[in-house]
Structure formats: structure tokens, C-alpha cells
C-alpha positions as CSV (number, residue, x, y, z in Angstrom):
1,M,-4.9,23.8,1.5
2,P,-2.2,23.6,-1.2
3,T,-3.4,22.3,-4.5
4,R,-1.6,20.4,-7.3
5,S,0.3,22.3,-10.0
6,D,-1.9,23.6,-12.8
7,A,-0.4,21.1,-15.2
8,H,-1.3,18.2,-12.9
9,A,-4.8,19.4,-11.9
10,A,-5.7,19.9,-15.6
11,R,-5.5,16.1,-16.1
12,A,-8.4,15.5,-13.7
13,T,-11.6,14.9,-15.7
14,R,-15.2,13.7,-15.0
15,R,-15.9,10.0,-14.5
16,L,-15.4,8.2,-17.8
17,P,-17.4,5.2,-19.0
18,V,-16.0,1.7,-18.5
19,V,-15.0,-0.3,-21.5
20,A,-17.2,-3.3,-21.9
21,A,-15.6,-6.7,-22.4
22,G,-15.0,-7.3,-26.1
23,A,-13.6,-10.2,-28.0
24,M,-10.2,-11.1,-26.7
25,L,-7.6,-13.0,-28.7
26,A,-5.3,-15.4,-26.8
27,A,-1.8,-16.1,-28.1
28,S,-1.6,-19.4,-26.3
29,A,-3.2,-21.5,-23.6
30,L,-2.2,-20.7,-20.1
31,A,-0.2,-23.3,-18.0
32,L,-2.5,-24.2,-15.1
33,T,0.1,-23.8,-12.4
34,A,-0.9,-24.0,-8.8
35,C,-0.7,-20.5,-7.2
36,A,-1.8,-19.4,-3.8
37,S,-4.3,-16.6,-3.8
38,P,-6.5,-14.7,-1.3
39,A,-9.7,-16.6,-0.7
40,A,-13.0,-15.1,-1.7
41,S,-14.9,-13.1,0.8
42,D,-16.5,-15.4,3.3
43,D,-19.1,-12.9,4.5
44,A,-20.9,-12.5,1.1
45,A,-24.3,-14.1,1.1
46,G,-25.9,-14.6,-2.3
47,G,-24.2,-11.5,-3.8
48,P,-22.6,-11.3,-7.2
49,A,-19.3,-13.0,-7.9
50,I,-16.5,-10.6,-8.6
51,V,-12.9,-11.4,-9.6
52,A,-10.2,-8.8,-9.2
53,T,-6.7,-9.2,-10.6
54,T,-4.2,-7.2,-8.6
55,T,-3.9,-6.4,-4.9
56,Q,-4.7,-2.7,-5.5
57,V,-7.9,-3.2,-7.6
58,G,-8.8,-6.0,-5.2
59,D,-8.6,-3.6,-2.3
60,F,-10.6,-0.9,-4.2
61,T,-13.3,-3.5,-5.0
62,R,-13.6,-4.6,-1.4
63,E,-13.9,-1.0,-0.3
64,L,-16.7,-0.4,-2.7
65,L,-18.7,-3.6,-2.1
66,G,-17.8,-4.6,1.5
67,D,-19.4,-7.9,2.3
68,T,-22.2,-7.6,-0.3
69,A,-20.4,-9.6,-2.9
70,E,-18.2,-12.6,-3.3
71,I,-14.8,-11.1,-4.2
72,T,-11.9,-13.3,-5.4
73,Q,-8.5,-11.6,-5.8
74,L,-6.2,-13.4,-8.2
75,L,-2.8,-12.0,-7.1
76,P,-1.6,-12.6,-3.5
77,P,0.4,-9.9,-1.7
78,G,4.0,-9.7,-2.9
79,Q,3.2,-11.3,-6.3
80,S,4.3,-9.4,-9.5
81,A,1.5,-8.6,-11.8
82,H,3.8,-8.6,-14.8
83,S,4.2,-12.4,-15.0
84,F,1.5,-14.5,-13.4
85,D,-0.2,-17.8,-14.2
86,P,-3.7,-18.2,-12.7
87,S,-4.3,-21.6,-11.2
88,A,-7.0,-24.0,-12.3
89,A,-9.1,-23.0,-9.3
90,Q,-8.7,-19.3,-10.2
91,L,-9.7,-19.9,-13.8
92,L,-12.8,-21.7,-12.5
93,A,-13.7,-18.7,-10.3
94,L,-13.2,-16.5,-13.3
95,S,-15.5,-18.7,-15.4
96,N,-18.3,-18.3,-12.8
97,A,-17.7,-14.5,-12.2
98,D,-20.3,-11.9,-13.0
99,A,-17.5,-9.3,-13.4
100,L,-13.8,-9.1,-13.8
101,V,-11.9,-6.0,-12.4
102,V,-8.5,-5.3,-13.9
103,N,-5.9,-2.6,-13.5
104,G,-5.6,-2.3,-17.3
105,G,-3.0,-0.3,-19.1
106,G,-1.1,-3.4,-20.1
107,L,-0.2,-4.4,-16.6
108,E,-1.8,-7.9,-16.7
109,S,-0.2,-9.2,-19.9
110,W,-1.7,-12.6,-19.1
111,I,-5.3,-11.6,-18.9
112,D,-6.4,-12.3,-22.4
113,D,-5.3,-15.9,-22.2
114,A,-6.9,-16.2,-18.8
115,V,-10.2,-14.9,-20.1
116,Q,-10.1,-17.3,-23.1
117,A,-9.0,-20.3,-21.0
118,S,-11.8,-19.7,-18.4
119,G,-14.6,-18.9,-20.8
120,F,-15.4,-15.7,-18.8
121,D,-18.3,-13.8,-20.4
122,G,-19.2,-11.3,-17.6
123,E,-18.7,-7.6,-17.3
124,L,-15.1,-6.5,-17.8
125,I,-14.2,-3.4,-15.7
126,D,-11.0,-1.7,-16.7
127,A,-9.9,0.6,-13.9
128,S,-7.5,2.5,-16.2
129,T,-10.1,3.6,-18.7
130,G,-9.6,7.2,-19.9
131,I,-6.4,7.7,-17.9
132,E,-3.4,9.0,-19.9
133,L,-0.5,6.7,-19.5
134,Y,3.2,7.7,-19.5
135,G,5.9,6.2,-21.5
136,T,9.6,7.0,-20.8
137,D,12.2,9.1,-22.4
138,D,15.8,8.0,-22.8
139,H,16.5,8.9,-19.2
140,G,13.6,7.0,-17.6
141,H,11.5,10.1,-16.9
142,G,7.8,10.0,-17.6
143,V,6.5,11.3,-20.9
144,E,2.9,11.3,-22.0
145,A,1.8,8.3,-24.0
146,E,-1.9,7.9,-24.6
147,A,-5.1,7.3,-22.9
148,T,-5.8,3.6,-22.3
149,G,-8.6,1.9,-24.2
150,G,-8.6,-1.6,-22.9
151,A,-7.3,-4.2,-20.4
152,H,-5.2,-5.9,-23.0
153,D,-3.5,-2.8,-24.4
154,H,-0.1,-4.2,-23.4
155,D,2.2,-1.6,-25.0
156,A,0.3,1.6,-24.1
157,G,2.7,2.8,-21.5
158,N,3.5,2.8,-17.8
159,P,0.5,1.0,-16.0
160,H,1.4,1.9,-12.4
161,I,-1.2,4.6,-12.2
162,W,-2.3,3.9,-8.6
163,T,0.9,5.5,-7.2
164,D,-0.8,8.9,-7.7
165,P,-3.8,9.0,-5.2
166,E,-5.7,11.3,-7.6
167,L,-5.5,8.7,-10.3
168,A,-6.4,6.0,-7.8
169,E,-9.6,8.0,-7.3
170,R,-10.2,7.8,-11.0
171,M,-9.7,4.1,-10.9
172,V,-12.2,3.7,-8.0
173,E,-14.7,5.8,-9.9
174,N,-14.2,3.6,-13.0
175,I,-14.6,0.4,-10.9
176,A,-17.8,1.8,-9.2
177,A,-19.3,2.8,-12.6
178,G,-18.6,-0.8,-13.9
179,L,-20.0,-2.5,-10.8
180,S,-23.2,-0.4,-11.0
181,E,-24.0,-2.3,-14.2
182,V,-23.5,-5.8,-12.6
183,P,-26.8,-7.5,-11.7
184,G,-27.2,-8.1,-8.0
185,V,-24.9,-5.2,-6.8
186,D,-26.5,-3.2,-4.1
187,A,-26.5,0.3,-5.7
188,V,-27.2,2.1,-2.3
189,V,-24.2,0.4,-0.6
190,L,-22.0,1.0,-3.7
191,E,-22.8,4.7,-3.9
192,Q,-22.2,5.3,-0.2
193,N,-19.0,3.3,-0.1
194,E,-17.7,5.1,-3.1
195,A,-18.4,8.5,-1.6
196,D,-16.7,7.5,1.7
197,Y,-13.6,6.0,0.1
198,V,-13.1,8.9,-2.4
199,A,-13.2,11.3,0.6
200,K,-10.4,9.3,2.2
201,L,-8.4,9.3,-1.1
202,D,-8.8,13.1,-1.2
203,A,-7.5,13.4,2.4
204,L,-4.6,11.2,1.6
205,D,-3.7,13.3,-1.5
206,Q,-3.9,16.5,0.5
207,W,-1.8,15.1,3.4
208,I,1.0,13.9,1.0
209,E,1.0,17.2,-0.9
210,Q,1.1,19.4,2.2
211,N,4.0,17.5,3.6
212,I,6.0,17.3,0.4
213,A,5.4,21.0,-0.2
214,A,7.5,21.8,2.9
215,V,10.5,20.3,1.1
216,P,12.4,22.5,-1.4
217,V,11.9,21.2,-4.9
218,A,15.7,20.8,-5.4
219,D,15.8,18.4,-2.5
220,R,12.9,16.1,-3.6
221,L,15.2,13.4,-5.1
222,L,14.1,9.8,-5.4
223,V,15.8,6.5,-6.4
224,T,13.6,3.4,-6.6
225,N,13.9,-0.3,-7.4
226,H,12.0,-0.1,-10.8
227,D,10.0,2.4,-12.8
228,A,6.8,2.1,-10.8
229,F,6.5,5.6,-9.2
230,T,6.4,7.9,-12.3
231,Y,2.9,9.1,-11.5
232,F,3.7,9.8,-7.8
233,I,6.8,11.6,-8.9
234,D,4.8,13.7,-11.4
235,A,2.0,14.5,-9.0
236,Y,4.2,15.9,-6.2
237,E,7.0,17.4,-8.3
238,L,9.8,15.1,-7.4
239,T,13.1,14.6,-9.3
240,F,13.5,11.0,-10.5
241,V,17.3,10.3,-10.3
242,G,16.9,6.7,-11.5
243,S,15.8,3.2,-10.8
244,I,17.8,0.0,-10.2
245,I,15.7,-1.8,-12.8
246,P,15.2,0.8,-15.6
247,S,12.0,-0.8,-16.7
248,F,8.2,-0.9,-16.0
249,D,8.6,-4.6,-15.6
250,D,9.9,-5.7,-12.1
251,N,11.2,-9.0,-13.6
252,A,13.8,-7.2,-15.8
253,E,17.5,-7.2,-14.9
254,P,19.8,-4.2,-14.9
255,S,23.0,-4.4,-16.8
256,A,26.4,-3.7,-15.2
257,A,26.6,-0.5,-17.2
258,E,23.2,0.6,-16.0
259,I,24.2,0.0,-12.4
260,D,27.4,2.0,-12.8
261,A,25.5,4.8,-14.4
262,L,23.0,4.9,-11.5
263,V,25.8,4.9,-8.9
264,E,27.3,7.9,-10.7
265,R,24.0,9.8,-10.8
266,I,23.5,9.1,-7.1
267,R,26.9,10.5,-6.2
268,A,26.5,13.5,-8.5
269,T,23.1,14.5,-7.2
270,G,23.8,13.8,-3.5
271,V,20.9,11.4,-3.1
272,E,21.0,9.9,0.4
273,A,18.5,7.1,0.1
274,V,17.9,4.1,-2.3
275,F,14.5,2.5,-2.0
276,S,13.9,-1.2,-2.5
277,E,10.4,-2.5,-3.0
278,A,8.6,-5.0,-0.8
279,S,7.9,-7.4,-3.7
280,I,11.4,-7.3,-5.1
281,S,14.7,-8.7,-3.8
282,A,16.7,-5.9,-2.1
283,K,20.1,-7.4,-3.2
284,A,20.7,-5.0,-6.1
285,A,19.5,-2.0,-4.1
286,E,21.9,-2.9,-1.3
287,T,24.8,-3.3,-3.7
288,I,24.1,0.1,-5.3
289,G,23.6,1.8,-2.0
290,S,26.9,0.4,-0.7
291,E,28.8,1.6,-3.8
292,A,27.1,5.1,-3.8
293,G,27.3,5.6,0.0
294,A,23.5,5.9,0.3
295,T,21.1,4.5,2.9
296,V,19.1,1.5,1.6
297,Y,15.5,1.2,2.6
298,S,14.5,-2.4,2.5
299,G,12.7,-5.1,4.5
300,P,9.9,-3.4,6.5
301,D,11.1,0.0,5.2
302,A,10.8,-1.0,1.5
303,L,8.2,0.8,-0.6
304,Y,5.0,-0.9,-1.7
305,G,5.1,-0.7,-5.5
306,D,3.6,-3.4,-7.7
307,S,1.9,-5.1,-4.7
308,L,0.3,-4.3,-1.4
309,G,1.6,-6.0,1.7
310,V,0.6,-9.1,3.6
311,E,-2.0,-9.0,6.3
312,G,-0.8,-7.1,9.4
313,S,1.8,-5.0,7.5
314,E,1.6,-1.2,7.0
315,G,0.9,-1.9,3.3
316,Q,-2.0,-4.2,3.8
317,T,-4.4,-1.7,2.2
318,Y,-3.9,0.9,-0.5
319,L,-4.3,3.8,1.9
320,G,-1.8,2.2,4.3
321,S,0.7,1.5,1.6
322,Q,0.6,5.1,0.4
323,L,1.0,6.5,3.9
324,H,3.9,4.2,4.5
325,N,5.6,5.2,1.2
326,A,5.1,8.9,1.7
327,R,6.3,8.8,5.3
328,L,9.5,6.9,4.5
329,I,10.3,9.2,1.5
330,L,9.8,12.2,3.7
331,E,11.9,10.8,6.5
332,S,14.7,10.1,3.9
333,W,14.8,13.8,3.2
334,G,15.0,14.6,7.0
335,V,11.4,15.6,7.3
336,T,9.1,14.5,10.1
337,P,5.5,14.1,8.6
338,T,2.6,15.8,10.2
339,E,-0.1,13.7,12.0
340,V,-2.2,11.6,9.7
341,P,-5.7,12.9,9.3
342,A,-8.3,11.3,11.5
343,A,-10.1,10.1,8.3
344,L,-7.1,7.9,7.5
345,Q,-6.4,6.5,11.0
346,G,-7.6,3.1,12.1
């Protein structure tokens, strides 16, 4: 089977220790706004209480623990992780939690305040520990920043590490290592579930790589809604033409000059597709696509970036979201993907 480029493969390292929760300084008290969030696992019977922040780390945690723990996910599907206010009920859940699982890398800029407001004093598990983050150069392309060292390292770089399945595997290993230190976690279940899920992530990575390898490098062009796919682009040697929102933060707004410049790049490169994201309004993407003469992928054909999809959607799980994204990108290049491996079906 094809393998990653030497430069990409060299970044893979052994499992790294998880950073323990340290003293966190809050800038201000959080407003206790009422927000809907996924309910805690109803099947857990007497297991430890785990809180996970984003949809991705929530999914990873459920894959690792199954129904052996009470898992509360703070962010609902479709909710941006960049600006979020936990509700009073969520802060209460955090105050009673044995562990808190975060994406890290500065994604959850609100987490320090939430920890202080809730009085959480359990195990902090940072899924980004030891992963080298990317910043951006003047053209929005990924450039190496630094390895992350804590959940509240807000300015470290691009935190969207899960878009590369190989880095998602590192996140899962970090989470599993942290959970193994939590009293009450079933070590046997955790170890077996980790092995099973990592095997699926390997199969996902190989399937995406094999399919993209069939496309000439010069034709691997991508335009997205915001700068969330840097790690995916790097992993599979795509050319990033640009993003509608030239920022890591999906709440930012593009200027008229930035929109005009992106339209010109799309025309100059011959890009045929502009991808919106499921958690972001498609209005700007549709405007740019219309001006540039490119097909806009939105609605059920939008990519899953900052958030997984609602229950019943193709992006309900991390694996499903990545298969969905890769399939649509390949189809935008005129490629029919091969059959999904049996390990990833169902």
C-alpha cells in the first residue's frame, strides 16, 4: 500500500504523555447562557464521569470507553468551538467530572474560564499534547509553529489537527493515556477499544491516501470555507488555493478585497469546486462560486470541519465525517472513490 511522504511520516512519534491539569488563570467570569448540548451517556452504570469539549474529542472518548463511563459532551453538532459559553448545567457537570478531555492547541479559548467557574479539579486530558501545530504564512499556507503544551495555549497555531487521520490517531492515543489514569476506568475495555479504533483510523488513512494518489498532484486543488483543513492538505499533498474566511476562526469575516483576491485565484488556477462547511453559512461560498464560475458544495454536500454532523448524517462520527469529506473532494476532481474498506462500513 502507498505510504505518506517521508516528510509527513517523519512527524509520527511514539505516544506522548498527557499534560496534567495545572493552575489555570481566568480572565473573567463566564456568562451562564443556556445552550443545548448532547446528554450524558444513559447506559453508563456507576462508571467515572467524563466531560469532553468538542464533537470530535467527544466521539473519540465514546469510542474508547463505550458505555463504561458517563460521558458529557459540551458542544452540540454544528456549534463552533471558537466561541462558546457553557450553560450552568454544563458547568455543574464539569464540577463533578473525574476528567476533562479537550482538543487543545488553543481551540477552546473559553476553557480556562469554564474550569475556574466550575471548580473542576479532575484530570485534564489534552488531546493535542506533543503534536506540532502549524501557523500560516502570508498566503494562508501551513507553516510549522510549535508543539502544543497545554489546553489553554491559545496562540500556538492552527488547532484543527483532527483533519489528518494520522494526527487523529495521536489524539486518540493521548486521550487513552489520560483516561488510563482516571480512577474507575476499565483498563481492559479501554485497551481493547483503543486497539480496535486505531486500526480503523489506519484503514481510513490508507483508503484516503490510495484514492488521492490516483490524482495528479497538479490537479489536487482545494478551496474551503475557512482555514480548517491545513493538516489534511499537508498529509495528502493537496494545493490550498484559498479559503473564504482566511482565518483559523470560523467566526471571522472576509473583507471585500479578500473575496476578490480569492475569486481571481480560483479563475487563475482553474479550480472547479468551492466547499462550504456544515457548521458555517454557505452564503459567502455561493457568492464566490457564482463569481468564479465554480460549483459550490453546500447543504448535505458541505464538508465537516469544526464540528461533526447531527445524528443520522454522514458526519455523525469522526470516521463518517472523514469518509464524507474525502469522497466529495475526490468527486469534485472527477474521481470515483474505491469501495470503503469493510472495517469502516456500518
